[in-house]
N, CA, C and O atoms as a CHARMM CRD file, in Angstrom:
* protein
*
  300
    1    1 UNK  N    -18.56600 -51.63200 131.12500 PROA 1      0.00000
    2    1 UNK  CA   -19.96500 -51.49100 131.41100 PROA 1      0.00000
    3    1 UNK  C    -20.79300 -52.22700 130.36100 PROA 1      0.00000
    4    1 UNK  O    -20.55300 -52.08600 129.16200 PROA 1      0.00000
    5    2 UNK  N    -21.72600 -52.98000 130.79900 PROA 2      0.00000
    6    2 UNK  CA   -22.50900 -53.75800 129.84500 PROA 2      0.00000
    7    2 UNK  C    -23.83200 -53.09500 129.48100 PROA 2      0.00000
    8    2 UNK  O    -24.55600 -53.60600 128.62700 PROA 2      0.00000
    9    3 UNK  N    -24.16000 -51.98200 130.10100 PROA 3      0.00000
   10    3 UNK  CA   -25.45800 -51.35400 129.83900 PROA 3      0.00000
   11    3 UNK  C    -25.61000 -50.93700 128.38500 PROA 3      0.00000
   12    3 UNK  O    -26.68100 -51.12300 127.80700 PROA 3      0.00000
   13    4 UNK  N    -24.56800 -50.37800 127.77900 PROA 4      0.00000
   14    4 UNK  CA   -24.68600 -49.94800 126.38500 PROA 4      0.00000
   15    4 UNK  C    -24.84300 -51.15600 125.47500 PROA 4      0.00000
   16    4 UNK  O    -25.61200 -51.11200 124.51500 PROA 4      0.00000
   17    5 UNK  N    -24.11800 -52.23900 125.76700 PROA 5      0.00000
   18    5 UNK  CA   -24.24500 -53.44000 124.95100 PROA 5      0.00000
   19    5 UNK  C    -25.63500 -54.05700 125.09400 PROA 5      0.00000
   20    5 UNK  O    -26.21600 -54.52400 124.11400 PROA 5      0.00000
   21    6 UNK  N    -26.15900 -54.05800 126.30000 PROA 6      0.00000
   22    6 UNK  CA   -27.50900 -54.57600 126.52800 PROA 6      0.00000
   23    6 UNK  C    -28.52400 -53.73500 125.77200 PROA 6      0.00000
   24    6 UNK  O    -29.42800 -54.28000 125.13800 PROA 6      0.00000
   25    7 UNK  N    -28.39000 -52.42800 125.82900 PROA 7      0.00000
   26    7 UNK  CA   -29.34400 -51.57300 125.12000 PROA 7      0.00000
   27    7 UNK  C    -29.22900 -51.74600 123.61000 PROA 7      0.00000
   28    7 UNK  O    -30.24000 -51.74100 122.90700 PROA 7      0.00000
   29    8 UNK  N    -28.01200 -51.89700 123.10800 PROA 8      0.00000
   30    8 UNK  CA   -27.84400 -52.12100 121.67100 PROA 8      0.00000
   31    8 UNK  C    -28.48800 -53.43400 121.24100 PROA 8      0.00000
   32    8 UNK  O    -29.08800 -53.50500 120.16900 PROA 8      0.00000
   33    9 UNK  N    -28.37200 -54.46300 122.05800 PROA 9      0.00000
   34    9 UNK  CA   -29.01900 -55.74200 121.76200 PROA 9      0.00000
   35    9 UNK  C    -30.53600 -55.57400 121.75400 PROA 9      0.00000
   36    9 UNK  O    -31.21500 -56.05900 120.84900 PROA 9      0.00000
   37   10 UNK  N    -31.05800 -54.89300 122.75300 PROA 10     0.00000
   38   10 UNK  CA   -32.50400 -54.66500 122.81700 PROA 10     0.00000
   39   10 UNK  C    -32.99000 -53.86400 121.61100 PROA 10     0.00000
   40   10 UNK  O    -34.07800 -54.11100 121.09000 PROA 10     0.00000
   41   11 UNK  N    -32.19300 -52.92500 121.18200 PROA 11     0.00000
   42   11 UNK  CA   -32.52500 -52.12800 119.99700 PROA 11     0.00000
   43   11 UNK  C    -32.59800 -53.02200 118.76000 PROA 11     0.00000
   44   11 UNK  O    -33.53600 -52.91500 117.97000 PROA 11     0.00000
   45   12 UNK  N    -31.61600 -53.90000 118.59200 PROA 12     0.00000
   46   12 UNK  CA   -31.59800 -54.81100 117.44600 PROA 12     0.00000
   47   12 UNK  C    -32.74500 -55.81300 117.48200 PROA 12     0.00000
   48   12 UNK  O    -33.21700 -56.26700 116.43900 PROA 12     0.00000
   49   13 UNK  N    -33.19000 -56.15500 118.69000 PROA 13     0.00000
   50   13 UNK  CA   -34.29500 -57.09800 118.84500 PROA 13     0.00000
   51   13 UNK  C    -35.65600 -56.39600 118.83000 PROA 13     0.00000
   52   13 UNK  O    -36.68700 -57.01100 119.10100 PROA 13     0.00000
   53   14 UNK  N    -35.63900 -55.10500 118.51000 PROA 14     0.00000
   54   14 UNK  CA   -36.86500 -54.29700 118.39200 PROA 14     0.00000
   55   14 UNK  C    -37.67400 -54.22600 119.67400 PROA 14     0.00000
   56   14 UNK  O    -38.90400 -54.26300 119.63500 PROA 14     0.00000
   57   15 UNK  N    -36.99300 -54.12300 120.81500 PROA 15     0.00000
   58   15 UNK  CA   -37.72200 -53.89500 122.06200 PROA 15     0.00000
   59   15 UNK  C    -38.34900 -52.50800 122.00600 PROA 15     0.00000
   60   15 UNK  O    -37.82900 -51.60700 121.34700 PROA 15     0.00000
   61   16 UNK  N    -39.44900 -52.34800 122.68900 PROA 16     0.00000
   62   16 UNK  CA   -40.13200 -51.06400 122.70500 PROA 16     0.00000
   63   16 UNK  C    -39.23100 -49.97600 123.27600 PROA 16     0.00000
   64   16 UNK  O    -38.55000 -50.19100 124.27800 PROA 16     0.00000
   65   17 UNK  N    -39.22800 -48.81200 122.63700 PROA 17     0.00000
   66   17 UNK  CA   -38.41800 -47.70700 123.15300 PROA 17     0.00000
   67   17 UNK  C    -38.74700 -47.36200 124.61200 PROA 17     0.00000
   68   17 UNK  O    -37.84800 -47.03000 125.38600 PROA 17     0.00000
   69   18 UNK  N    -40.00400 -47.43700 124.98300 PROA 18     0.00000
   70   18 UNK  CA   -40.38600 -47.13000 126.37100 PROA 18     0.00000
   71   18 UNK  C    -39.74300 -48.11300 127.35200 PROA 18     0.00000
   72   18 UNK  O    -39.33900 -47.72200 128.44600 PROA 18     0.00000
   73   19 UNK  N    -39.64800 -49.37400 126.96700 PROA 19     0.00000
   74   19 UNK  CA   -39.00700 -50.37300 127.82600 PROA 19     0.00000
   75   19 UNK  C    -37.51000 -50.11500 127.94600 PROA 19     0.00000
   76   19 UNK  O    -36.92700 -50.23600 129.02400 PROA 19     0.00000
   77   20 UNK  N    -36.89700 -49.75600 126.81500 PROA 20     0.00000
   78   20 UNK  CA   -35.46900 -49.45200 126.83600 PROA 20     0.00000
   79   20 UNK  C    -35.19400 -48.22800 127.69400 PROA 20     0.00000
   80   20 UNK  O    -34.23300 -48.20700 128.46300 PROA 20     0.00000
   81   21 UNK  N    -36.03700 -47.20600 127.56200 PROA 21     0.00000
   82   21 UNK  CA   -35.86100 -45.99700 128.35300 PROA 21     0.00000
   83   21 UNK  C    -36.03800 -46.29300 129.84300 PROA 21     0.00000
   84   21 UNK  O    -35.28000 -45.79300 130.67400 PROA 21     0.00000
   85   22 UNK  N    -37.02600 -47.09500 130.17200 PROA 22     0.00000
   86   22 UNK  CA   -37.25300 -47.45400 131.58000 PROA 22     0.00000
   87   22 UNK  C    -36.02300 -48.14600 132.16500 PROA 22     0.00000
   88   22 UNK  O    -35.65800 -47.90200 133.31500 PROA 22     0.00000
   89   23 UNK  N    -35.38600 -49.00600 131.37400 PROA 23     0.00000
   90   23 UNK  CA   -34.18600 -49.69400 131.84700 PROA 23     0.00000
   91   23 UNK  C    -33.04900 -48.70000 132.06500 PROA 23     0.00000
   92   23 UNK  O    -32.34700 -48.76700 133.07400 PROA 23     0.00000
   93   24 UNK  N    -32.86700 -47.78400 131.12700 PROA 24     0.00000
   94   24 UNK  CA   -31.80500 -46.78700 131.27800 PROA 24     0.00000
   95   24 UNK  C    -32.08600 -45.86400 132.46100 PROA 24     0.00000
   96   24 UNK  O    -31.16000 -45.45600 133.16200 PROA 24     0.00000
   97   25 UNK  N    -33.33900 -45.53700 132.68400 PROA 25     0.00000
   98   25 UNK  CA   -33.70500 -44.69900 133.82700 PROA 25     0.00000
   99   25 UNK  C    -33.45500 -45.43700 135.14800 PROA 25     0.00000
  100   25 UNK  O    -33.04600 -44.84000 136.14400 PROA 25     0.00000
  101   26 UNK  N    -33.70700 -46.73200 135.12700 PROA 26     0.00000
  102   26 UNK  CA   -33.50200 -47.53600 136.33200 PROA 26     0.00000
  103   26 UNK  C    -32.03900 -47.49900 136.77800 PROA 26     0.00000
  104   26 UNK  O    -31.73600 -47.50400 137.97100 PROA 26     0.00000
  105   27 UNK  N    -31.15200 -47.46200 135.80100 PROA 27     0.00000
  106   27 UNK  CA   -29.72200 -47.41300 136.08300 PROA 27     0.00000
  107   27 UNK  C    -29.18700 -46.01900 135.78500 PROA 27     0.00000
  108   27 UNK  O    -28.17100 -45.86600 135.10700 PROA 27     0.00000
  109   28 UNK  N    -29.87000 -45.01700 136.28900 PROA 28     0.00000
  110   28 UNK  CA   -29.56300 -43.61800 136.01000 PROA 28     0.00000
  111   28 UNK  C    -28.14100 -43.21000 136.29800 PROA 28     0.00000
  112   28 UNK  O    -27.56100 -42.42800 135.54500 PROA 28     0.00000
  113   29 UNK  N    -27.56300 -43.71800 137.36900 PROA 29     0.00000
  114   29 UNK  CA   -26.18900 -43.36100 137.71200 PROA 29     0.00000
  115   29 UNK  C    -25.23500 -43.75300 136.60000 PROA 29     0.00000
  116   29 UNK  O    -24.33100 -42.99100 136.25700 PROA 29     0.00000
  117   30 UNK  N    -25.42800 -44.93000 136.03600 PROA 30     0.00000
  118   30 UNK  CA   -24.56000 -45.39000 134.94200 PROA 30     0.00000
  119   30 UNK  C    -24.75000 -44.52900 133.70300 PROA 30     0.00000
  120   30 UNK  O    -23.77800 -44.20500 133.02100 PROA 30     0.00000
  121   31 UNK  N    -25.98600 -44.15500 133.40300 PROA 31     0.00000
  122   31 UNK  CA   -26.22400 -43.34800 132.20900 PROA 31     0.00000
  123   31 UNK  C    -25.68800 -41.93400 132.36700 PROA 31     0.00000
  124   31 UNK  O    -25.37400 -41.27300 131.37600 PROA 31     0.00000
  125   32 UNK  N    -25.58300 -41.47000 133.59300 PROA 32     0.00000
  126   32 UNK  CA   -25.02000 -40.14100 133.83000 PROA 32     0.00000
  127   32 UNK  C    -23.51100 -40.13100 133.62000 PROA 32     0.00000
  128   32 UNK  O    -22.94300 -39.08600 133.30100 PROA 32     0.00000
  129   33 UNK  N    -22.86500 -41.25300 133.79100 PROA 33     0.00000
  130   33 UNK  CA   -21.41000 -41.33000 133.71300 PROA 33     0.00000
  131   33 UNK  C    -20.88300 -41.47400 132.29300 PROA 33     0.00000
  132   33 UNK  O    -19.72800 -41.14300 132.02600 PROA 33     0.00000
  133   34 UNK  N    -21.70600 -41.95700 131.39000 PROA 34     0.00000
  134   34 UNK  CA   -21.22100 -42.25800 130.03500 PROA 34     0.00000
  135   34 UNK  C    -21.97800 -41.46200 128.98800 PROA 34     0.00000
  136   34 UNK  O    -23.20900 -41.44300 128.98500 PROA 34     0.00000
  137   35 UNK  N    -21.24400 -40.80400 128.09600 PROA 35     0.00000
  138   35 UNK  CA   -21.88300 -40.03000 127.03800 PROA 35     0.00000
  139   35 UNK  C    -22.75300 -40.89100 126.13900 PROA 35     0.00000
  140   35 UNK  O    -23.83700 -40.46300 125.74200 PROA 35     0.00000
  141   36 UNK  N    -22.30200 -42.09700 125.80900 PROA 36     0.00000
  142   36 UNK  CA   -23.05900 -42.93000 124.87800 PROA 36     0.00000
  143   36 UNK  C    -24.42100 -43.33100 125.46600 PROA 36     0.00000
  144   36 UNK  O    -25.42900 -43.30900 124.76100 PROA 36     0.00000
  145   37 UNK  N    -24.45000 -43.69100 126.73600 PROA 37     0.00000
  146   37 UNK  CA   -25.72000 -44.03600 127.38100 PROA 37     0.00000
  147   37 UNK  C    -26.61300 -42.80600 127.54900 PROA 37     0.00000
  148   37 UNK  O    -27.82600 -42.87300 127.35000 PROA 37     0.00000
  149   38 UNK  N    -26.00500 -41.70500 127.91100 PROA 38     0.00000
  150   38 UNK  CA   -26.75300 -40.46200 128.09000 PROA 38     0.00000
  151   38 UNK  C    -27.39500 -40.04900 126.77000 PROA 38     0.00000
  152   38 UNK  O    -28.55700 -39.64300 126.73700 PROA 38     0.00000
  153   39 UNK  N    -26.64300 -40.15400 125.69700 PROA 39     0.00000
  154   39 UNK  CA   -27.14600 -39.79100 124.37600 PROA 39     0.00000
  155   39 UNK  C    -28.24100 -40.74800 123.91600 PROA 39     0.00000
  156   39 UNK  O    -29.21000 -40.32000 123.29000 PROA 39     0.00000
  157   40 UNK  N    -28.10100 -42.02500 124.21500 PROA 40     0.00000
  158   40 UNK  CA   -29.14800 -42.98500 123.85300 PROA 40     0.00000
  159   40 UNK  C    -30.43500 -42.67900 124.60800 PROA 40     0.00000
  160   40 UNK  O    -31.53300 -42.81600 124.06800 PROA 40     0.00000
  161   41 UNK  N    -30.29000 -42.27100 125.84200 PROA 41     0.00000
  162   41 UNK  CA   -31.45700 -41.87600 126.64700 PROA 41     0.00000
  163   41 UNK  C    -32.16300 -40.67300 126.02000 PROA 41     0.00000
  164   41 UNK  O    -33.39100 -40.65000 125.93700 PROA 41     0.00000
  165   42 UNK  N    -31.40000 -39.68400 125.58200 PROA 42     0.00000
  166   42 UNK  CA   -31.97200 -38.51900 124.90400 PROA 42     0.00000
  167   42 UNK  C    -32.68300 -38.94500 123.62800 PROA 42     0.00000
  168   42 UNK  O    -33.78300 -38.47400 123.33800 PROA 42     0.00000
  169   43 UNK  N    -32.05900 -39.83300 122.87000 PROA 43     0.00000
  170   43 UNK  CA   -32.65300 -40.32500 121.63000 PROA 43     0.00000
  171   43 UNK  C    -33.98800 -41.01400 121.89900 PROA 43     0.00000
  172   43 UNK  O    -34.94600 -40.82900 121.14900 PROA 43     0.00000
  173   44 UNK  N    -34.05100 -41.79700 122.95600 PROA 44     0.00000
  174   44 UNK  CA   -35.29900 -42.47800 123.29400 PROA 44     0.00000
  175   44 UNK  C    -36.37700 -41.48200 123.70900 PROA 44     0.00000
  176   44 UNK  O    -37.54100 -41.65100 123.34700 PROA 44     0.00000
  177   45 UNK  N    -36.01100 -40.45400 124.45800 PROA 45     0.00000
  178   45 UNK  CA   -36.99100 -39.41600 124.79700 PROA 45     0.00000
  179   45 UNK  C    -37.54400 -38.77800 123.52200 PROA 45     0.00000
  180   45 UNK  O    -38.74700 -38.53900 123.42100 PROA 45     0.00000
  181   46 UNK  N    -36.68100 -38.50400 122.56000 PROA 46     0.00000
  182   46 UNK  CA   -37.13200 -37.94700 121.28100 PROA 46     0.00000
  183   46 UNK  C    -38.08000 -38.89600 120.56600 PROA 46     0.00000
  184   46 UNK  O    -39.12700 -38.47400 120.07500 PROA 46     0.00000
  185   47 UNK  N    -37.72500 -40.17000 120.50200 PROA 47     0.00000
  186   47 UNK  CA   -38.57400 -41.15400 119.81900 PROA 47     0.00000
  187   47 UNK  C    -39.95000 -41.27000 120.46600 PROA 47     0.00000
  188   47 UNK  O    -40.93900 -41.58600 119.80500 PROA 47     0.00000
  189   48 UNK  N    -39.99400 -41.00900 121.76800 PROA 48     0.00000
  190   48 UNK  CA   -41.26300 -41.10600 122.50300 PROA 48     0.00000
  191   48 UNK  C    -41.97400 -39.75700 122.60100 PROA 48     0.00000
  192   48 UNK  O    -42.92000 -39.60100 123.37300 PROA 48     0.00000
  193   49 UNK  N    -41.51800 -38.79100 121.82000 PROA 49     0.00000
  194   49 UNK  CA   -42.11300 -37.44900 121.72900 PROA 49     0.00000
  195   49 UNK  C    -42.02900 -36.65000 123.02600 PROA 49     0.00000
  196   49 UNK  O    -42.87000 -35.78700 123.27700 PROA 49     0.00000
  197   50 UNK  N    -41.03900 -36.92600 123.83600 PROA 50     0.00000
  198   50 UNK  CA   -40.78000 -36.14100 125.04700 PROA 50     0.00000
  199   50 UNK  C    -39.67100 -35.13600 124.71900 PROA 50     0.00000
  200   50 UNK  O    -38.56200 -35.20300 125.25000 PROA 50     0.00000
  201   51 UNK  N    -40.00900 -34.21400 123.83400 PROA 51     0.00000
  202   51 UNK  CA   -39.01300 -33.31300 123.27800 PROA 51     0.00000
  203   51 UNK  C    -38.42000 -32.35600 124.30800 PROA 51     0.00000
  204   51 UNK  O    -37.22400 -32.06900 124.26900 PROA 51     0.00000
  205   52 UNK  N    -39.23800 -31.86800 125.21900 PROA 52     0.00000
  206   52 UNK  CA   -38.74400 -30.94300 126.23000 PROA 52     0.00000
  207   52 UNK  C    -37.69700 -31.60300 127.12200 PROA 52     0.00000
  208   52 UNK  O    -36.66100 -31.01100 127.42500 PROA 52     0.00000
  209   53 UNK  N    -37.98000 -32.83100 127.53700 PROA 53     0.00000
  210   53 UNK  CA   -37.03200 -33.56000 128.37900 PROA 53     0.00000
  211   53 UNK  C    -35.73000 -33.80200 127.62300 PROA 53     0.00000
  212   53 UNK  O    -34.64100 -33.61700 128.16500 PROA 53     0.00000
  213   54 UNK  N    -35.85600 -34.21700 126.37000 PROA 54     0.00000
  214   54 UNK  CA   -34.66800 -34.45800 125.54800 PROA 54     0.00000
  215   54 UNK  C    -33.84700 -33.17900 125.40400 PROA 54     0.00000
  216   54 UNK  O    -32.62200 -33.19700 125.53200 PROA 54     0.00000
  217   55 UNK  N    -34.52400 -32.09100 125.14000 PROA 55     0.00000
  218   55 UNK  CA   -33.82600 -30.81100 124.96900 PROA 55     0.00000
  219   55 UNK  C    -33.13600 -30.38600 126.26400 PROA 55     0.00000
  220   55 UNK  O    -31.99500 -29.92500 126.24600 PROA 55     0.00000
  221   56 UNK  N    -33.83500 -30.54600 127.38100 PROA 56     0.00000
  222   56 UNK  CA   -33.26500 -30.16900 128.66500 PROA 56     0.00000
  223   56 UNK  C    -32.00000 -30.98200 128.95400 PROA 56     0.00000
  224   56 UNK  O    -30.98200 -30.43100 129.37200 PROA 56     0.00000
  225   57 UNK  N    -32.07500 -32.30400 128.72500 PROA 57     0.00000
  226   57 UNK  CA   -30.92100 -33.16100 128.97500 PROA 57     0.00000
  227   57 UNK  C    -29.76100 -32.81700 128.03800 PROA 57     0.00000
  228   57 UNK  O    -28.60000 -32.79400 128.44700 PROA 57     0.00000
  229   58 UNK  N    -30.09500 -32.55300 126.78800 PROA 58     0.00000
  230   58 UNK  CA   -29.06600 -32.23500 125.80600 PROA 58     0.00000
  231   58 UNK  C    -28.34000 -30.94200 126.15400 PROA 58     0.00000
  232   58 UNK  O    -27.11800 -30.85600 126.03000 PROA 58     0.00000
  233   59 UNK  N    -29.08700 -29.94800 126.58500 PROA 59     0.00000
  234   59 UNK  CA   -28.45500 -28.66500 126.89300 PROA 59     0.00000
  235   59 UNK  C    -27.73400 -28.66700 128.24800 PROA 59     0.00000
  236   59 UNK  O    -26.90400 -27.79800 128.51400 PROA 59     0.00000
  237   60 UNK  N    -28.05200 -29.64200 129.09700 PROA 60     0.00000
  238   60 UNK  CA   -27.45500 -29.68300 130.42800 PROA 60     0.00000
  239   60 UNK  C    -26.11400 -30.40800 130.46800 PROA 60     0.00000
  240   60 UNK  O    -25.44500 -30.42200 131.50100 PROA 60     0.00000
  241   61 UNK  N    -25.72500 -31.00000 129.36600 PROA 61     0.00000
  242   61 UNK  CA   -24.51600 -31.82400 129.38200 PROA 61     0.00000
  243   61 UNK  C    -23.46400 -31.28700 128.43400 PROA 61     0.00000
  244   61 UNK  O    -23.77300 -30.80700 127.34300 PROA 61     0.00000
  245   62 UNK  N    -22.23600 -31.37300 128.86000 PROA 62     0.00000
  246   62 UNK  CA   -21.11400 -31.08200 127.97200 PROA 62     0.00000
  247   62 UNK  C    -20.55900 -32.42000 127.50200 PROA 62     0.00000
  248   62 UNK  O    -19.99500 -33.18200 128.28700 PROA 62     0.00000
  249   63 UNK  N    -20.72500 -32.69100 126.22800 PROA 63     0.00000
  250   63 UNK  CA   -20.27700 -33.95700 125.66900 PROA 63     0.00000
  251   63 UNK  C    -18.80600 -33.87800 125.31500 PROA 63     0.00000
  252   63 UNK  O    -18.28200 -32.81800 124.97100 PROA 63     0.00000
  253   64 UNK  N    -18.15200 -35.02700 125.40700 PROA 64     0.00000
  254   64 UNK  CA   -16.73700 -35.13400 125.08000 PROA 64     0.00000
  255   64 UNK  C    -16.60100 -36.02400 123.84900 PROA 64     0.00000
  256   64 UNK  O    -17.09900 -37.15000 123.84200 PROA 64     0.00000
  257   65 UNK  N    -15.93700 -35.53400 122.81500 PROA 65     0.00000
  258   65 UNK  CA   -15.78300 -36.35900 121.61300 PROA 65     0.00000
  259   65 UNK  C    -14.94200 -37.59800 121.89500 PROA 65     0.00000
  260   65 UNK  O    -13.95800 -37.55100 122.63400 PROA 65     0.00000
  261   66 UNK  N    -15.35000 -38.68600 121.29700 PROA 66     0.00000
  262   66 UNK  CA   -14.60200 -39.92700 121.40700 PROA 66     0.00000
  263   66 UNK  C    -14.43300 -40.49700 120.01400 PROA 66     0.00000
  264   66 UNK  O    -15.09500 -40.04600 119.07900 PROA 66     0.00000
  265   67 UNK  N    -13.59000 -41.44800 119.86300 PROA 67     0.00000
  266   67 UNK  CA   -13.26700 -41.99800 118.54800 PROA 67     0.00000
  267   67 UNK  C    -14.52400 -42.46000 117.83100 PROA 67     0.00000
  268   67 UNK  O    -15.28200 -43.27900 118.35100 PROA 67     0.00000
  269   68 UNK  N    -14.74100 -41.92700 116.63100 PROA 68     0.00000
  270   68 UNK  CA   -15.85500 -42.25000 115.74900 PROA 68     0.00000
  271   68 UNK  C    -17.21000 -41.82000 116.30100 PROA 68     0.00000
  272   68 UNK  O    -18.22900 -42.13600 115.68600 PROA 68     0.00000
  273   69 UNK  N    -17.26900 -41.12600 117.41400 PROA 69     0.00000
  274   69 UNK  CA   -18.53500 -40.71200 117.96200 PROA 69     0.00000
  275   69 UNK  C    -18.77600 -39.21700 117.91000 PROA 69     0.00000
  276   69 UNK  O    -19.75100 -38.72500 118.47900 PROA 69     0.00000
  277   70 UNK  N    -17.90100 -38.49000 117.23700 PROA 70     0.00000
  278   70 UNK  CA   -17.96400 -37.03100 117.25700 PROA 70     0.00000
  279   70 UNK  C    -19.26300 -36.50200 116.67900 PROA 70     0.00000
  280   70 UNK  O    -19.75100 -35.47300 117.14400 PROA 70     0.00000
  281   71 UNK  N    -19.83900 -37.15500 115.69100 PROA 71     0.00000
  282   71 UNK  CA   -21.02900 -36.63400 115.02700 PROA 71     0.00000
  283   71 UNK  C    -22.34400 -37.04600 115.63000 PROA 71     0.00000
  284   71 UNK  O    -23.38400 -36.55900 115.18700 PROA 71     0.00000
  285   72 UNK  N    -22.35500 -37.90700 116.60600 PROA 72     0.00000
  286   72 UNK  CA   -23.60700 -38.41700 117.14400 PROA 72     0.00000
  287   72 UNK  C    -24.42800 -37.33700 117.84300 PROA 72     0.00000
  288   72 UNK  O    -25.65100 -37.31600 117.70500 PROA 72     0.00000
  289   73 UNK  N    -23.79800 -36.46200 118.57000 PROA 73     0.00000
  290   73 UNK  CA   -24.53500 -35.42200 119.28500 PROA 73     0.00000
  291   73 UNK  C    -25.15500 -34.45600 118.27700 PROA 73     0.00000
  292   73 UNK  O    -26.31400 -34.06700 118.41700 PROA 73     0.00000
  293   74 UNK  N    -24.39600 -34.07600 117.28000 PROA 74     0.00000
  294   74 UNK  CA   -24.90900 -33.15800 116.26300 PROA 74     0.00000
  295   74 UNK  C    -26.06300 -33.80500 115.51100 PROA 74     0.00000
  296   74 UNK  O    -27.05800 -33.14400 115.21400 PROA 74     0.00000
  297   75 UNK  N    -25.93800 -35.07700 115.20500 PROA 75     0.00000
  298   75 UNK  CA   -26.98200 -35.79900 114.47100 PROA 75     0.00000
  299   75 UNK  C    -28.23400 -35.93400 115.28500 PROA 75     0.00000
  300   75 UNK  O    -29.21400 -36.51500 114.81900 PROA 75     0.00000
């Protein structure tokens, strides 16, 4: 899947968080399937002060630890 790589590139190029979130929302099915994309979406909601949405998404998902990613959800 290239969505996470595209979002990471946009992040490094300082694209607006709202634009990045809109892109992830546009491809919602993909973000629902992957913990890393789902977590990035939550992070963007937090950055945009949409705390309730971020909290709702965070509590609605059971995350699965993956190599070197175990601490991202806690962080």
